[in-house]
C-alpha positions as CSV (number, residue, x, y, z in Angstrom):
1,M,-13.3,89.8,-12.8
2,K,-11.8,88.1,-15.8
3,L,-8.8,85.8,-15.4
4,S,-6.1,85.9,-18.0
5,K,-5.7,83.1,-20.5
6,Q,-2.6,81.9,-18.6
7,Y,-4.8,80.9,-15.6
8,S,-8.0,79.9,-17.4
9,K,-7.1,76.2,-17.5
10,Y,-5.5,75.9,-14.1
11,E,-6.5,72.8,-12.2
12,S,-5.4,72.3,-8.6
13,E,-3.8,69.1,-7.3
14,I,-6.9,68.3,-5.3
15,T,-9.2,68.7,-8.3
16,R,-6.9,66.4,-10.3
17,F,-6.8,63.9,-7.5
18,I,-10.6,63.8,-7.2
19,K,-11.0,63.4,-11.0
20,E,-8.5,60.5,-11.0
21,L,-10.3,58.9,-8.0
22,K,-13.7,59.1,-9.8
23,Q,-12.2,57.6,-12.9
24,K,-10.7,54.7,-11.0
25,N,-13.9,54.1,-9.0
26,P,-16.9,55.1,-11.1
27,K,-19.4,54.0,-8.4
28,L,-17.8,56.3,-5.8
29,E,-20.5,59.0,-5.8
30,E,-23.2,56.3,-5.6
31,Q,-21.5,54.8,-2.6
32,Q,-21.2,58.2,-0.9
33,R,-24.9,58.8,-1.4
34,A,-25.8,55.4,0.0
35,G,-23.6,56.1,3.1
36,R,-25.1,59.5,3.5
37,S,-28.6,58.1,3.4
38,L,-27.7,55.6,6.1
39,L,-26.5,58.3,8.5
40,W,-28.5,61.4,7.7
41,D,-31.7,60.8,5.8
42,K,-34.3,60.0,8.4
43,A,-37.9,59.1,8.1
44,P,-40.4,61.9,9.0
45,I,-41.3,62.0,12.7
46,D,-44.8,61.0,13.6
47,L,-45.8,63.7,16.1
48,D,-48.8,61.7,17.6
49,A,-46.6,58.7,18.3
50,R,-43.9,61.0,19.8
51,D,-46.5,62.7,22.1
52,R,-47.8,59.3,23.3
53,A,-44.3,58.1,24.0
54,E,-43.5,61.3,26.0
55,Q,-46.8,61.1,28.0
56,S,-46.3,57.4,28.8
57,R,-42.7,58.0,30.0
58,V,-42.1,57.1,33.7
59,N,-39.8,59.5,35.5
60,Q,-36.6,58.0,36.9
61,Q,-35.7,58.7,40.5
62,P,-32.7,61.0,40.9
63,Y,-30.4,58.5,42.6
64,V,-30.9,55.2,40.6
65,Y,-28.8,53.0,42.9
66,Q,-30.3,54.2,46.2
67,N,-33.2,52.2,47.6
68,K,-36.3,54.0,48.8
69,G,-36.8,53.6,52.5
């Protein structure tokens, strides 16, 4: 599907806003990547350490605030 020449250079308001924002703050993408790495990029899970932690876990009694006896 080919667009006519009339619409070939169309730019939405949102696209213009984002371009202006990036021009005003050139480090924006770098800051976004840093924020993403803080929240989402996690270190690989050590499966052996996870198994040891699960095996050494002590089960909690069903009613925590009730004394036995």
